[in-house]
Structure formats: structure tokens, C-alpha cells
C-alpha positions in Angstrom: -37.6 32.1 -85.1 -37.2 34.1 -88.3 -33.5 34.5 -87.7 -33.1 30.8 -87.2 -35.1 30.1 -90.4 -33.1 32.6 -92.4 -29.9 31.0 -91.2 -31.1 27.6 -92.3 -32.0 29.0 -95.7 -28.5 30.6 -95.9 -26.9 27.3 -95.0 -28.9 25.5 -97.8 -28.0 28.2 -100.3 -24.3 28.1 -99.3 -24.3 24.3 -99.8 -26.1 24.6 -103.2 -23.6 27.2 -104.3 -20.6 25.1 -103.1 -22.0 22.1 -104.9 -22.5 24.0 -108.2 -18.9 25.1 -108.0 -17.6 21.6 -107.6 -19.6 20.3 -110.6 -17.8 23.0 -112.6 -14.5 21.6 -111.2 -15.6 18.1 -112.2 -15.9 19.3 -115.8 -12.4 20.7 -115.7 -11.0 17.3 -114.5 -12.9 15.2 -117.1 -11.8 17.3 -120.1 -8.1 16.6 -119.2 -6.9 19.8 -121.0 -6.1 21.8 -117.8 -8.0 23.6 -115.2 -7.7 26.4 -112.6 -4.5 26.6 -110.6 -5.9 25.2 -107.3 -7.5 22.2 -109.2 -4.2 21.6 -110.9 -2.6 21.5 -107.5 -5.2 19.1 -106.0 -5.0 16.9 -109.1 -1.2 16.7 -108.8 -1.5 16.0 -105.1 -4.0 13.2 -105.8 -1.7 11.6 -108.4 1.2 11.7 -105.9 -0.7 10.4 -102.9 -2.3 7.7 -104.9 1.1 6.1 -105.2 1.4 5.7 -101.5 -0.3 3.4 -99.0 -2.7 6.2 -98.1 -5.1 4.9 -100.7 -5.6 1.7 -98.6 -6.7 3.7 -95.6 -10.4 2.9 -94.7 -11.5 6.6 -94.7 -10.1 7.1 -98.2 -11.9 4.0 -99.4 -15.1 5.3 -97.8 -14.9 8.8 -99.3 -13.7 7.7 -102.7 -15.7 4.5 -103.0 -12.5 2.6 -103.8 -8.8 2.3 -102.9 -7.9 5.4 -104.7 -6.8 8.9 -103.7 -9.1 11.0 -105.9 -8.9 14.7 -106.5 -11.8 15.0 -104.1 -9.9 13.1 -101.4 -6.7 15.2 -102.0 -8.8 18.4 -101.8 -10.2 17.3 -98.5 -6.8 16.5 -97.1 -5.5 19.9 -98.3 -8.5 21.8 -96.9 -8.2 20.1 -93.5 -4.5 21.0 -93.4 -5.3 24.6 -94.2 -8.2 24.7 -91.7 -5.8 23.5 -88.9 -3.3 26.2 -89.9 -6.0 28.9 -89.8 -7.3 27.6 -86.5 -3.9 28.1 -85.0 -3.0 31.4 -86.7 -6.2 33.4 -86.9 -9.3 31.4 -85.9 -11.5 34.6 -86.0 -11.6 34.2 -89.8 -13.3 30.8 -89.5 -17.0 30.8 -90.2 -19.5 28.0 -90.4 -19.2 28.1 -94.2 -15.5 27.3 -93.9 -16.3 24.1 -92.0 -18.9 23.1 -94.6 -16.3 23.5 -97.3 -13.8 21.4 -95.4 -16.1 18.4 -95.1 -18.2 18.9 -98.3 -16.1 20.0 -101.2 -14.0 16.8 -101.6 -16.9 14.4 -101.7 -18.9 16.6 -104.0 -16.0 16.9 -106.5 -15.8 13.1 -106.6 -19.6 12.8 -107.0 -19.5 15.4 -109.8 -16.7 13.5 -111.6 -18.8 10.3 -111.4 -21.8 12.0 -112.8 -19.8 13.7 -115.7 -18.3 10.3 -116.4 -21.7 9.1 -117.8 -20.8 11.3 -120.8 -17.9 10.5 -123.1 -16.2 13.8 -122.3 -12.7 12.4 -122.6 -13.4 11.4 -126.3 -14.6 14.8 -127.4 -12.4 16.8 -129.7 -10.2 19.7 -128.4 -12.6 22.4 -129.5 -15.6 20.9 -127.7 -13.5 20.3 -124.6 -12.5 24.0 -124.7 -16.2 24.9 -124.8 -16.9 22.6 -121.9 -14.1 24.4 -119.9 -15.9 27.7 -120.5 -19.2 26.1 -119.5 -17.4 24.9 -116.3 -16.1 28.4 -115.6 -19.6 29.8 -116.0 -21.0 27.1 -113.7 -18.4 28.0 -111.1 -19.3 31.7 -111.4 -23.0 30.9 -110.8 -22.1 28.7 -107.8 -19.7 31.3 -106.4 -22.2 34.1 -106.7 -24.8 32.2 -104.7 -22.2 31.0 -102.1 -20.8 34.5 -101.7 -24.3 36.1 -101.3 -25.2 33.5 -98.6 -22.6 35.4 -96.5 -21.4 32.5 -94.3 -17.7 32.5 -95.0 -15.3 31.1 -97.5 -13.1 28.0 -98.0 -9.8 27.7 -96.2 -7.8 28.2 -99.4 -9.6 31.6 -99.9 -8.8 32.7 -96.3 -5.1 32.0 -96.5 -4.4 35.1 -98.8 -6.1 37.4 -96.3 -4.1 36.0 -93.4 -0.9 36.5 -95.3 -2.0 40.1 -96.2 -2.7 40.8 -92.5 0.7 39.5 -91.4 2.9 40.9 -94.2 0.9 44.0 -95.4 1.6 42.9 -99.0 -1.2 43.8 -101.4 -3.8 41.1 -101.9 -3.4 40.9 -105.7 0.3 40.1 -105.4 -0.3 37.4 -102.7 -3.0 35.8 -104.9 -0.7 35.9 -108.0 2.1 34.3 -105.9 -0.2 31.6 -104.5 -1.7 30.8 -107.9 1.7 30.5 -109.4 2.8 28.2 -106.6 -0.3 26.0 -107.0 0.3 25.8 -110.8 4.0 25.0 -110.6 3.8 22.5 -107.7 0.7 20.9 -109.1 2.4 20.4 -112.5 5.5 18.9 -110.9 3.3 16.5 -108.9 1.4 15.4 -112.0 -1.5 17.9 -112.5 -2.6 18.8 -116.0 -1.8 22.2 -117.5 -3.1 23.2 -120.9 -5.5 25.3 -122.8 -8.1 24.8 -120.1 -5.8 26.5 -117.6 -5.5 29.6 -119.8 -9.3 29.7 -120.4 -10.0 29.3 -116.6 -7.6 32.1 -115.8 -9.1 34.5 -118.4 -12.8 33.7 -118.0 -13.6 32.8 -114.4 -13.1 36.3 -113.1 -15.2 38.1 -115.7 -17.9 35.4 -115.4 -18.0 35.9 -111.6 -18.3 39.7 -112.0 -21.3 39.2 -114.3 -23.0 36.6 -112.0 -22.5 38.2 -108.6 -25.4 40.8 -108.8 -27.8 38.0 -109.9 -26.6 35.7 -107.1 -27.2 38.5 -104.6 -30.7 39.2 -106.0 -31.5 35.4 -105.8 -30.4 35.1 -102.2 -32.3 38.3 -101.2 -35.5 36.8 -102.6 -35.2 34.0 -100.2 -33.5 35.5 -97.1 -34.4 38.6 -95.1 -31.9 41.4 -95.7 -32.1 42.8 -92.2 -30.5 39.7 -90.7 -27.2 39.9 -92.7 -25.1 41.4 -89.9 -26.7 39.4 -87.2 -26.0 36.2 -89.1 -22.4 37.1 -89.6 -21.8 37.2 -85.9 -24.0 34.2 -85.1 -22.3 31.7 -87.4 -18.7 32.1 -86.3 -17.7 28.6 -85.0 -14.2 29.2 -83.6 
């Protein structure tokens, strides 16, 4: 009973952490001065897909709330594609948190964008937008620290580098740099925004996460029994 209750708490914490991250991403998108590499890619993908008939598909209308391929919809399409690839190549890396990201990240991004839209972010001056980017990076770091400490897996785009590492034996850092460069270049070509926000995200997100991780672990440990960590790891694999 305690193990089941702890798993429920971990699921809730994972979802809370994931949601906090996406609200940080929403801030990136509304400032329109650039964002992290993966968001640039999904933003560009959304701009490209929105020019196709896909926007009239009923599921897109249902998720986005209108006939529009939003960054959230594009993110969901991308994560589903990566999820299928992982399912075929190395399904052992899939955890219940991975599935939560596939179905939850996109809609939460769009919800975050709608909420942020209540504030005139786009009319703010460049300095204030830069400050909001840093705030967004810190929000992402808080969310990531909670999501990571919940120990239920990661999103498909975070699994891909590890699969490449296993298959090629190339060091993780070089794989990550290569993927980030690819996201950035392709995203920009497709219509994503690159600017000061991109530089700020690259420079600050990592240090912010490093600061927040210990606090995220302490927060989760206050709510979840420590002795169930390893058991939960095995119990939550879904594929």
C-alpha cells in the first residue's frame, strides 16, 4: 500500500515538475527573442506544419483549440515520433514518465502560452524580455529538479542521446552538442526564432539546474519514502 501511494506521489510530482518546465518554455515563446535549441526546433516545425492541411485535422483543432499547428502540437508530434523510434530501437529505456511527457508536454505548452498571453509580454522592451528569459530558465530549472528527483524517466528527446551513445560509443557531450546544433539550425531554417534569448538559455539553464537539483531532491524526499526508489524504478517501466 505504501509503495503504491509513493508511486502516486511520484507521478504527481513528475507531472508538476513537467508542467513547471513548460510554463518556462511558454515564457520563451512569448518574448520572441529566441529560446533553447529544442524549442527553436519545435517553433520552426510548428510554423512549417501550420502552412499545411494538418491544421484542419480534428485532433489538432482539439488540442490547440483552433485550426492552428501551435508549438505545443508540433512538440507532441515530435515526441510521438521519437517515442515510436525508441520503442523500436531500445524500448527498455522507456519509463512511465516518458509516456507522460509524450501526451502532456504539448498541451501544457499551449496552456502556458495562453496564460502568459494575458500579460503584454510582446510589447515589453528588450531588456525586460531578456530578464523574462532568465526567469524562464530558472523556472525550467525548478521544474527539472522536481521532475528528475521523481525518478520516473525522461522525455523522448532526452533519451535519444543515450541511445546514440550506446550505439556509437561517442561521448555524450559531443552527441548533445551535435543534436543541439541540429535543432538550432533546422529550427531556424523552418522559421524558429534565434536571438539573445537563445544565448541566455544556453548559458544559464545548466547552471540554474545545478543550483536547483539538490533542493528538488530534498523536496521530493520530504514527500516520498527514500527506500522505495529502486523498487519504483523497476515497477514503472511500461514497455
